[in-house]
Structure formats: structure tokens, C-alpha cells
Backbone atoms as SQL, in Angstrom:
CREATE TABLE atoms (id INTEGER PRIMARY KEY, chain TEXT, resi INTEGER, resn TEXT, atom TEXT, x REAL, y REAL, z REAL);
INSERT INTO atoms VALUES
  (1, 'A', 1, 'MET', 'N', 233.532, 84.361, 127.169),
  (2, 'A', 1, 'MET', 'CA', 233.575, 83.478, 127.512),
  (3, 'A', 1, 'MET', 'C', 232.914, 82.347, 127.118),
  (4, 'A', 2, 'ARG', 'N', 233.804, 81.202, 127.199),
  (5, 'A', 2, 'ARG', 'CA', 233.593, 79.908, 126.366),
  (6, 'A', 2, 'ARG', 'C', 232.912, 79.225, 127.106),
  (7, 'A', 3, 'ILE', 'N', 231.569, 78.771, 126.657),
  (8, 'A', 3, 'ILE', 'CA', 230.855, 77.294, 127.326),
  (9, 'A', 3, 'ILE', 'C', 231.485, 76.120, 127.007),
  (10, 'A', 4, 'ARG', 'N', 231.939, 75.455, 128.067),
  (11, 'A', 4, 'ARG', 'CA', 232.118, 74.149, 127.955),
  (12, 'A', 4, 'ARG', 'C', 231.445, 73.227, 127.980),
  (13, 'A', 5, 'ARG', 'N', 231.544, 72.510, 126.715),
  (14, 'A', 5, 'ARG', 'CA', 231.079, 71.639, 126.043),
  (15, 'A', 5, 'ARG', 'C', 231.097, 70.340, 126.741),
  (16, 'A', 6, 'ILE', 'N', 229.981, 69.719, 127.303),
  (17, 'A', 6, 'ILE', 'CA', 230.549, 68.287, 128.000),
  (18, 'A', 6, 'ILE', 'C', 229.811, 67.433, 127.572),
  (19, 'A', 7, 'VAL', 'N', 230.256, 66.119, 127.264),
  (20, 'A', 7, 'VAL', 'CA', 229.651, 64.873, 126.735),
  (21, 'A', 7, 'VAL', 'C', 229.817, 63.827, 127.324),
  (22, 'A', 8, 'LYS', 'N', 228.860, 62.968, 128.139),
  (23, 'A', 8, 'LYS', 'CA', 228.657, 62.009, 128.664),
  (24, 'A', 8, 'LYS', 'C', 228.147, 60.916, 127.789),
  (25, 'A', 9, 'GLU', 'N', 228.856, 59.569, 128.475),
  (26, 'A', 9, 'GLU', 'CA', 228.414, 58.560, 127.377),
  (27, 'A', 9, 'GLU', 'C', 226.597, 58.057, 127.465),
  (28, 'A', 10, 'ARG', 'N', 225.895, 58.651, 128.790),
  (29, 'A', 10, 'ARG', 'CA', 224.495, 58.546, 128.593),
  (30, 'A', 10, 'ARG', 'C', 223.647, 59.599, 127.779),
  (31, 'A', 11, 'ASP', 'N', 224.167, 60.486, 127.388),
  (32, 'A', 11, 'ASP', 'CA', 224.026, 61.831, 126.815),
  (33, 'A', 11, 'ASP', 'C', 223.424, 61.445, 125.229),
  (34, 'A', 12, 'ILE', 'N', 222.099, 61.944, 125.051),
  (35, 'A', 12, 'ILE', 'CA', 221.719, 61.916, 123.772),
  (36, 'A', 12, 'ILE', 'C', 222.237, 63.140, 123.081),
  (37, 'A', 13, 'MET', 'N', 222.933, 62.534, 121.738),
  (38, 'A', 13, 'MET', 'CA', 223.563, 63.463, 120.612),
  (39, 'A', 13, 'MET', 'C', 222.915, 63.725, 119.627),
  (40, 'A', 14, 'LYS', 'N', 222.328, 64.705, 118.764),
  (41, 'A', 14, 'LYS', 'CA', 221.658, 64.865, 117.590),
  (42, 'A', 14, 'LYS', 'C', 222.984, 65.598, 116.685),
  (43, 'A', 15, 'VAL', 'N', 223.378, 64.668, 115.574),
  (44, 'A', 15, 'VAL', 'CA', 224.173, 65.054, 114.658),
  (45, 'A', 15, 'VAL', 'C', 223.746, 65.373, 113.296),
  (46, 'A', 16, 'TRP', 'N', 223.710, 66.944, 112.515),
  (47, 'A', 16, 'TRP', 'CA', 223.352, 67.215, 111.697),
  (48, 'A', 16, 'TRP', 'C', 224.908, 66.903, 110.734),
  (49, 'A', 17, 'VAL', 'N', 224.688, 66.784, 109.385),
  (50, 'A', 17, 'VAL', 'CA', 225.844, 66.712, 108.451),
  (51, 'A', 17, 'VAL', 'C', 225.632, 67.529, 107.183),
  (52, 'A', 18, 'PHE', 'N', 226.230, 68.670, 107.018),
  (53, 'A', 18, 'PHE', 'CA', 225.864, 69.760, 105.691),
  (54, 'A', 18, 'PHE', 'C', 227.036, 69.481, 104.701),
  (55, 'A', 19, 'GLY', 'N', 226.674, 69.312, 103.526),
  (56, 'A', 19, 'GLY', 'CA', 227.506, 69.416, 102.290),
  (57, 'A', 19, 'GLY', 'C', 227.958, 71.161, 102.186),
  (58, 'A', 20, 'TYR', 'N', 228.733, 70.997, 100.978),
  (59, 'A', 20, 'TYR', 'CA', 229.139, 72.484, 100.296),
  (60, 'A', 20, 'TYR', 'C', 228.390, 73.214, 100.343),
  (61, 'A', 21, 'ASP', 'N', 226.640, 72.560, 99.379),
  (62, 'A', 21, 'ASP', 'CA', 226.008, 73.481, 98.957),
  (63, 'A', 21, 'ASP', 'C', 224.912, 73.676, 100.068),
  (64, 'A', 22, 'ARG', 'N', 225.355, 73.615, 101.321),
  (65, 'A', 22, 'ARG', 'CA', 224.673, 74.085, 102.622),
  (66, 'A', 22, 'ARG', 'C', 223.436, 73.202, 102.837),
  (67, 'A', 23, 'LYS', 'N', 223.302, 71.909, 101.927),
  (68, 'A', 23, 'LYS', 'CA', 221.896, 71.102, 102.095),
  (69, 'A', 23, 'LYS', 'C', 222.046, 70.090, 103.390),
  (70, 'A', 24, 'LEU', 'N', 221.308, 69.648, 103.799),
  (71, 'A', 24, 'LEU', 'CA', 221.583, 68.429, 104.887),
  (72, 'A', 24, 'LEU', 'C', 222.023, 67.422, 103.846),
  (73, 'A', 25, 'MET', 'N', 223.009, 66.845, 104.609),
  (74, 'A', 25, 'MET', 'CA', 223.326, 65.317, 104.178),
  (75, 'A', 25, 'MET', 'C', 223.321, 64.089, 104.866),
  (76, 'A', 26, 'LYS', 'N', 223.384, 64.274, 106.097),
  (77, 'A', 26, 'LYS', 'CA', 222.852, 63.061, 106.908),
  (78, 'A', 26, 'LYS', 'C', 222.376, 63.770, 108.532),
  (79, 'A', 27, 'SER', 'N', 221.771, 62.773, 109.298),
  (80, 'A', 27, 'SER', 'CA', 221.322, 63.244, 110.502),
  (81, 'A', 27, 'SER', 'C', 221.370, 62.003, 111.324),
  (82, 'A', 28, 'ALA', 'N', 221.886, 62.349, 112.545),
  (83, 'A', 28, 'ALA', 'CA', 221.399, 61.272, 113.501),
  (84, 'A', 28, 'ALA', 'C', 221.369, 61.404, 115.021),
  (85, 'A', 29, 'ALA', 'N', 220.935, 60.604, 115.616),
  (86, 'A', 29, 'ALA', 'CA', 220.613, 60.611, 116.831),
  (87, 'A', 29, 'ALA', 'C', 221.169, 59.396, 117.916),
  (88, 'A', 30, 'ASP', 'N', 222.272, 59.879, 118.436),
  (89, 'A', 30, 'ASP', 'CA', 222.994, 58.510, 119.056),
  (90, 'A', 30, 'ASP', 'C', 223.642, 58.897, 120.663),
  (91, 'A', 31, 'SER', 'N', 223.826, 57.816, 121.248),
  (92, 'A', 31, 'SER', 'CA', 224.528, 58.112, 122.493),
  (93, 'A', 31, 'SER', 'C', 225.640, 57.239, 122.950),
  (94, 'A', 32, 'GLY', 'N', 226.481, 57.256, 123.865),
  (95, 'A', 32, 'GLY', 'CA', 227.803, 56.515, 123.837),
  (96, 'A', 32, 'GLY', 'C', 228.756, 56.972, 123.360),
  (97, 'A', 33, 'PHE', 'N', 228.847, 58.411, 123.460),
  (98, 'A', 33, 'PHE', 'CA', 230.105, 59.230, 122.932),
  (99, 'A', 33, 'PHE', 'C', 230.687, 59.595, 124.217),
  (100, 'A', 34, 'ARG', 'N', 231.709, 59.676, 124.333),
  (101, 'A', 34, 'ARG', 'CA', 232.785, 60.145, 125.325),
  (102, 'A', 34, 'ARG', 'C', 233.089, 61.475, 125.379),
  (103, 'A', 35, 'ASN', 'N', 233.475, 62.357, 124.398),
  (104, 'A', 35, 'ASN', 'CA', 233.664, 63.515, 123.955),
  (105, 'A', 35, 'ASN', 'C', 233.179, 63.672, 122.173),
  (106, 'A', 36, 'MET', 'N', 233.716, 65.075, 122.439),
  (107, 'A', 36, 'MET', 'CA', 233.092, 65.728, 121.209),
  (108, 'A', 36, 'MET', 'C', 234.376, 65.223, 119.985),
  (109, 'A', 37, 'SER', 'N', 235.566, 64.870, 120.164),
  (110, 'A', 37, 'SER', 'CA', 236.196, 64.271, 119.269),
  (111, 'A', 37, 'SER', 'C', 235.173, 62.832, 118.406),
  (112, 'A', 38, 'GLU', 'N', 234.712, 62.150, 119.262),
  (113, 'A', 38, 'GLU', 'CA', 234.183, 60.689, 119.137),
  (114, 'A', 38, 'GLU', 'C', 233.030, 61.303, 118.192),
  (115, 'A', 39, 'VAL', 'N', 232.313, 62.344, 118.701),
  (116, 'A', 39, 'VAL', 'CA', 231.151, 63.044, 117.839),
  (117, 'A', 39, 'VAL', 'C', 231.626, 63.357, 116.508),
  (118, 'A', 40, 'LEU', 'N', 232.553, 64.079, 116.487),
  (119, 'A', 40, 'LEU', 'CA', 232.486, 64.640, 114.864),
  (120, 'A', 40, 'LEU', 'C', 233.776, 63.612, 114.230),
  (121, 'A', 41, 'SER', 'N', 234.097, 62.796, 114.789),
  (122, 'A', 41, 'SER', 'CA', 234.875, 61.765, 113.772),
  (123, 'A', 41, 'SER', 'C', 233.566, 60.726, 113.345),
  (124, 'A', 42, 'TYR', 'N', 232.541, 60.765, 114.013),
  (125, 'A', 42, 'TYR', 'CA', 231.373, 59.578, 113.739),
  (126, 'A', 42, 'TYR', 'C', 230.534, 60.284, 112.338),
  (127, 'A', 43, 'ALA', 'N', 230.454, 61.964, 112.829),
  (128, 'A', 43, 'ALA', 'CA', 229.572, 62.632, 111.845),
  (129, 'A', 43, 'ALA', 'C', 230.646, 62.392, 110.357),
  (130, 'A', 44, 'ASN', 'N', 232.041, 62.655, 110.537),
  (131, 'A', 44, 'ASN', 'CA', 232.855, 62.285, 109.287),
  (132, 'A', 44, 'ASN', 'C', 232.587, 61.335, 108.747),
  (133, 'A', 45, 'CYS', 'N', 232.644, 59.826, 109.405),
  (134, 'A', 45, 'CYS', 'CA', 232.250, 58.628, 108.817),
  (135, 'A', 45, 'CYS', 'C', 230.899, 58.645, 108.192),
  (136, 'A', 46, 'MET', 'N', 229.744, 59.380, 108.837),
  (137, 'A', 46, 'MET', 'CA', 228.574, 59.235, 108.104),
  (138, 'A', 46, 'MET', 'C', 228.837, 59.938, 106.767),
  (139, 'A', 47, 'ALA', 'N', 229.192, 61.056, 106.466),
  (140, 'A', 47, 'ALA', 'CA', 229.238, 61.770, 105.013),
  (141, 'A', 47, 'ALA', 'C', 230.080, 60.910, 104.150),
  (142, 'A', 48, 'GLY', 'N', 230.712, 59.971, 104.419),
  (143, 'A', 48, 'GLY', 'CA', 231.652, 59.109, 103.354),
  (144, 'A', 48, 'GLY', 'C', 232.506, 59.772, 102.702),
  (145, 'A', 49, 'ASP', 'N', 232.281, 60.148, 101.653),
  (146, 'A', 49, 'ASP', 'CA', 233.517, 60.287, 100.638),
  (147, 'A', 49, 'ASP', 'C', 233.167, 61.722, 99.880),
  (148, 'A', 50, 'LYS', 'N', 231.949, 62.168, 100.540),
  (149, 'A', 50, 'LYS', 'CA', 231.303, 63.589, 100.278),
  (150, 'A', 50, 'LYS', 'C', 232.286, 64.599, 101.080),
  (151, 'A', 51, 'PRO', 'N', 232.093, 65.966, 100.376),
  (152, 'A', 51, 'PRO', 'CA', 232.702, 66.872, 101.259),
  (153, 'A', 51, 'PRO', 'C', 231.848, 67.341, 102.106),
  (154, 'A', 52, 'VAL', 'N', 232.401, 67.515, 103.376),
  (155, 'A', 52, 'VAL', 'CA', 231.617, 68.408, 104.366),
  (156, 'A', 52, 'VAL', 'C', 231.730, 69.651, 104.508),
  (157, 'A', 53, 'TYR', 'N', 230.889, 70.591, 104.809),
  (158, 'A', 53, 'TYR', 'CA', 230.827, 72.343, 105.125),
  (159, 'A', 53, 'TYR', 'C', 231.207, 72.620, 106.406),
  (160, 'A', 54, 'HIS', 'N', 230.019, 71.884, 106.985),
  (161, 'A', 54, 'HIS', 'CA', 229.856, 71.987, 108.947),
  (162, 'A', 54, 'HIS', 'C', 229.220, 71.230, 109.121),
  (163, 'A', 55, 'ILE', 'N', 229.527, 70.827, 110.495),
  (164, 'A', 55, 'ILE', 'CA', 228.579, 69.683, 111.411),
  (165, 'A', 55, 'ILE', 'C', 227.883, 70.582, 112.631),
  (166, 'A', 56, 'ARG', 'N', 226.365, 70.194, 112.874),
  (167, 'A', 56, 'ARG', 'CA', 225.880, 70.665, 113.823),
  (168, 'A', 56, 'ARG', 'C', 225.710, 69.792, 114.510),
  (169, 'A', 57, 'VAL', 'N', 226.069, 69.976, 115.716),
  (170, 'A', 57, 'VAL', 'CA', 225.848, 69.367, 117.150),
  (171, 'A', 57, 'VAL', 'C', 224.868, 69.600, 118.146),
  (172, 'A', 58, 'SER', 'N', 223.971, 68.818, 118.769),
  (173, 'A', 58, 'SER', 'CA', 223.203, 69.115, 119.941),
  (174, 'A', 58, 'SER', 'C', 223.082, 68.002, 120.888),
  (175, 'A', 59, 'ASN', 'N', 223.229, 68.468, 122.264),
  (176, 'A', 59, 'ASN', 'CA', 223.441, 67.628, 123.464),
  (177, 'A', 59, 'ASN', 'C', 222.002, 67.958, 124.266),
  (178, 'A', 60, 'GLU', 'N', 221.100, 66.750, 123.790),
  (179, 'A', 60, 'GLU', 'CA', 219.837, 67.181, 124.300),
  (180, 'A', 60, 'GLU', 'C', 219.727, 66.963, 125.730),
  (181, 'A', 61, 'ASN', 'N', 220.435, 66.413, 126.354),
  (182, 'A', 61, 'ASN', 'CA', 220.365, 66.310, 127.904),
  (183, 'A', 61, 'ASN', 'C', 220.551, 67.593, 128.831),
  (184, 'A', 62, 'ARG', 'N', 221.809, 68.023, 128.182),
  (185, 'A', 62, 'ARG', 'CA', 222.516, 69.098, 128.832),
  (186, 'A', 62, 'ARG', 'C', 222.268, 70.503, 128.142),
  (187, 'A', 63, 'GLY', 'N', 221.241, 70.354, 127.009),
  (188, 'A', 63, 'GLY', 'CA', 220.488, 71.812, 126.566),
  (189, 'A', 63, 'GLY', 'C', 221.503, 72.386, 125.744),
  (190, 'A', 64, 'TRP', 'N', 222.301, 72.137, 125.347),
  (191, 'A', 64, 'TRP', 'CA', 223.394, 72.812, 124.343),
  (192, 'A', 64, 'TRP', 'C', 223.614, 72.545, 122.742),
  (193, 'A', 65, 'CYS', 'N', 223.769, 73.330, 121.900),
  (194, 'A', 65, 'CYS', 'CA', 223.777, 72.953, 120.674),
  (195, 'A', 65, 'CYS', 'C', 225.291, 74.110, 120.166),
  (196, 'A', 66, 'GLY', 'N', 225.843, 73.484, 118.955),
  (197, 'A', 66, 'GLY', 'CA', 226.737, 74.245, 118.068),
  (198, 'A', 66, 'GLY', 'C', 227.125, 73.405, 117.123),
  (199, 'A', 67, 'SER', 'N', 227.980, 74.637, 116.173),
  (200, 'A', 67, 'SER', 'CA', 228.306, 74.206, 114.795),
  (201, 'A', 67, 'SER', 'C', 229.913, 73.843, 114.424),
  (202, 'A', 68, 'TYR', 'N', 230.445, 73.199, 113.925),
  (203, 'A', 68, 'TYR', 'CA', 231.438, 72.608, 113.883),
  (204, 'A', 68, 'TYR', 'C', 232.085, 72.617, 112.492),
  (205, 'A', 69, 'THR', 'N', 233.486, 72.823, 112.242),
  (206, 'A', 69, 'THR', 'CA', 233.845, 72.189, 111.118),
  (207, 'A', 69, 'THR', 'C', 234.522, 70.787, 111.133),
  (208, 'A', 70, 'ILE', 'N', 234.618, 70.351, 110.157),
  (209, 'A', 70, 'ILE', 'CA', 235.103, 68.698, 109.927),
  (210, 'A', 70, 'ILE', 'C', 236.678, 68.808, 111.091),
  (211, 'A', 71, 'TYR', 'N', 237.248, 69.544, 111.072),
  (212, 'A', 71, 'TYR', 'CA', 238.691, 69.898, 112.446),
  (213, 'A', 71, 'TYR', 'C', 238.230, 70.042, 113.667),
  (214, 'A', 72, 'GLY', 'N', 236.978, 70.253, 113.883),
  (215, 'A', 72, 'GLY', 'CA', 236.783, 70.412, 115.317),
  (216, 'A', 72, 'GLY', 'C', 236.688, 71.799, 115.818),
  (217, 'A', 73, 'ARG', 'N', 237.070, 72.846, 115.095),
  (218, 'A', 73, 'ARG', 'CA', 236.749, 74.184, 115.348),
  (219, 'A', 73, 'ARG', 'C', 235.064, 74.390, 115.108),
  (220, 'A', 74, 'GLU', 'N', 234.914, 75.228, 116.833),
  (221, 'A', 74, 'GLU', 'CA', 233.547, 75.548, 116.615),
  (222, 'A', 74, 'GLU', 'C', 233.235, 77.182, 116.013),
  (223, 'A', 75, 'ILE', 'N', 232.353, 77.073, 115.314),
  (224, 'A', 75, 'ILE', 'CA', 231.981, 78.127, 113.992),
  (225, 'A', 75, 'ILE', 'C', 230.812, 78.941, 115.107),
  (226, 'A', 76, 'ASP', 'N', 231.183, 80.475, 115.547),
  (227, 'A', 76, 'ASP', 'CA', 230.293, 81.314, 115.916),
  (228, 'A', 76, 'ASP', 'C', 229.001, 81.481, 115.028);
């Protein structure tokens, strides 16, 4: 059973962007996102022109975290 990933504007989201060499490229903590699509779009913009391997997202207020591809598919 899948867990529903809820994002509200007041939630603090931590985002880590990893490159193809699986090294951390960028990280940020921010709020104001309305959905996961906005979080992943923000992460892709942080990377710039560099290729992204995966994105790790953590919702500090709701206590969940997960890894995603650049297309938004969750990685188990």
C-alpha cells in the first residue's frame, strides 16, 4: 500500500539533488510548495544544466521522505 505524500505551503521541505556519479550536487530547505510537482521542478532548476540521477525529498513537518527520478516517479 502506497503512502500519500501530502505537501502544504507551510511545510518545510528539504531537497537533495544527486548527480550521475551519485555525489550530492545541491541541497536546500524551503517552504511554500503546494505539491510534489513544484518541489521536483525546483530541484531540477537547482541542478541547472548538470544531469540529475535522483532527488531526495524530506517533509520535516509531516515526517516522511522519499527518493524520486527527475520525472517524478518514486524510487523504492
